[in-house]
N, C-alpha and C positions, 0 to 999 in steps of 0.2 A: 456821732450822734450824741445829743444831750437829752437828758431826761428831766422833766419838771413834774413833780408830784403835787397835784392840786389838793388832793384829799386822800387819806389812807387810814382807815379804821380797821386795824389788824385783829379782828375777833370774829368768831363765828357769827354770821349775820351782818358783819360790817361791810362797808363799801369803800370804793376807791375811784379815783379819776387821775389819769396820767397822760402826759403828752411826750412823745418822742420826736425830736426835731433833727433832721439831717443837717450835718455841718455844711454840705453843699447841696442846694436845692436840686433835686433830680426830676421833679415833676411827677414823681410816682407816689407821693404821700396819699394817705387815705382820707385825711380830713382837709388838708390844704396841699399845695404843691410840694411842700417839704415837711409836713407834720402829720403824725399819726396820733390822734387823741382817742383814748378809749376809756370806758368806765366799766365797773362791774361790782361783784359782791362775792363774799365767801360763804357758801352754803354749809361748808364743813371744814373744820380745822381740828386735827388731832396732833397734839404737841409731839414733835420729833418723829412723826410717822407720815402724815398725809395733809395736803392742802388741796382743796377743791375750790376753784374759782370759776366764775362765769363772767366772760368779757364780751363787750360789744364795741366796735369801732363807731365813732361819731362821724358819720358820713352820709351823704345823699346818694351815693352810688349803690344801687341795689345789689350789685355783685359782691360788695364788701360788707353788706349788712347782715345782721342776725347774730344770735348768741353763740359763743364758742364755750365749751366747757374744757377746762384744763385740770387734769388730776395729776398732782405731783406726789410721788411716793418716795419716801426716804428709808433707806435700809443701811444697817451697819456694814462696813467693809473693813478690810484689813488696814487699820490706821486712818480711816476716814469714813466717808458716807457716800453711798451710791444714790443718785437721783434719777428717777424715771418720770418723764413728763409725757402724758398721753393727751392728745388734743382730739376732741370730738366736736363736730359741727363747724369746721373751718369753712369760712365763706368761699364760694366758688371763685371769687376774684383774687384769692390769696393762694399763691403757688405753694404746694406742700414742700417743695424743694427750698424755696426762699424762707419759709417758716422754719424748716429744720436748720438751715444755715444761720439764721438769726438767733435761734435758741443755742446752737453750738457756740457761737461767738460770745453770747452773753454768759453762758455757763463757764467758758474758758476764762473770761474776765473775772467772774465770781471766784473760781478756783484760785487764780493768781492772787486775788485780794486776800482770800482766807489763808492761803499758804504763806503769804508775806506777813501774816499776823495783823491784818487790817481789821 
C-alpha cells in the first residue's frame, strides 16, 4: 500500500486529507476499487501525550460513511513509548478485525522505522 498526503496541518484545529492505495487492486477500497481516501481534523493535540482526530472516508457507500474519532494516548515506557489508539464510531461496513490488523501493521512499521533511527 502506498500513501499520498494531499494536505496535513498538524495543529489543534488543523485538517488533513490522505489517500491509501493498494499495490494490487482488491476491489475492496472504500473510495475506489483500490483506494481509501479520507479527510479529517484534529480537535485536540497535547504534545507528547494525546492526539484526537476525527476521520471520515470519502465514499458513496452508506455502510462506510460517518465520522470516526480516534484517540491516541502516549505514555512513557521502559526505554520507549506506549501507544494506545481507541476508535469510536467505526462505520458498520468496516470490520473491527480488519481495522485492528491494519493498525497493528502500521504501528509495527512505525516501530521498525523509529528503532532504525529513521
